[in-house]
C-alpha positions, -999 to 999 in steps of 0.1 A, spaced: -491 -278 584 -515 -308 591 -517 -320 621 -491 -344 637 -530 -367 646 -546 -362 615 -517 -374 595 -516 -405 615 -559 -405 603 -547 -398 570 -519 -425 574 -543 -453 584 -570 -443 563 -561 -449 533 -540 -477 538 -555 -506 519 -544 -538 543 -558 -519 579 -599 -511 554 -598 -545 546 -602 -556 584 -614 -519 603 -641 -492 575 -621 -462 580 -656 -444 592 -646 -460 625 -613 -445 628 -617 -414 653 -595 -382 665 -595 -375 699 -632 -389 708 -658 -421 701 -683 -403 699 -712 -420 720 -734 -431 695 -703 -452 683 -692 -469 715 -712 -497 700 -703 -539 704 -717 -546 675 -697 -512 653 -663 -529 661 -639 -526 654 -628 -485 655 -595 -468 665 -594 -434 680 -564 -419 676 -546 -389 704 -515 -369 702 -503 -370 745 -473 -349 740 -455 -319 715 -427 -308 713 -398 -287 698 -366 -298 699 -333 -299 682 -322 -258 679 -296 -240 658 -292 -205 663 -326 -203 683 -350 -219 666 -359 -247 667 -356 -273 630 -379 -301 649 -407 -313 671 -411 -347 688 -448 -363 692 -465 -390 710 -497 -405 699 -515 -429 711 -538 -454 689 -566 -473 707 -581 -501 687 -612 -515 697 -621 -552 688 -649 -574 694 -621 -608 699 -584 -612 704 -578 -628 669 -591 -595 656 -569 -578 677 -541 -602 668 -545 -596 629 -554 -558 629 -522 -542 655 -499 -562 634 -508 -533 607 -512 -504 625 -476 -515 636 -463 -513 600 -482 -486 587 -463 -467 620 -429 -481 615 -427 -473 579 -435 -434 586 -414 -431 610 -428 -434 642 -410 -460 667 -440 -476 694 -424 -474 724 -456 -487 752 -487 -503 753 -515 -521 773 -544 -545 769 -573 -547 788 -610 -550 784 -632 -520 782 -655 -518 805 -676 -495 792 -683 -511 758 -674 -546 769 -644 -549 744 -610 -560 741 -587 -520 739 -547 -522 727 -538 -492 736 -499 -488 718 -483 -450 719 -462 -442 696 -431 -415 697 -416 -394 666 -394 -368 654 -410 -344 625 -390 -318 607 -406 -284 610 -412 -264 575 -404 -230 581 -419 -224 546 -455 -225 557 
């Protein structure tokens, strides 16, 4: 079974609209390597899992799990964030992730704008695998 962050990485990396705005090599899981934390390499995306727990039980067996994912987007300009973030939101919504929190700030370590958004989804547990 693919981890939820792997699923999200695949959804984002394979989307043609997003690929026209962010190079798929600039989509990272869990951390951005130090050598890639560079203004000239923006925009970039990082995907993290915040929480995951089983729910919706039947006969003492979990049928689903709920997962919270955070996607951080770093851009050079506000205009870049305005163009990219709605695409990410659409991809996530089309795959049953509901956006529930966000933060927008300037990352002092790399002098880029950072748009952090949190999404939640309930996923079926596949018992066949």
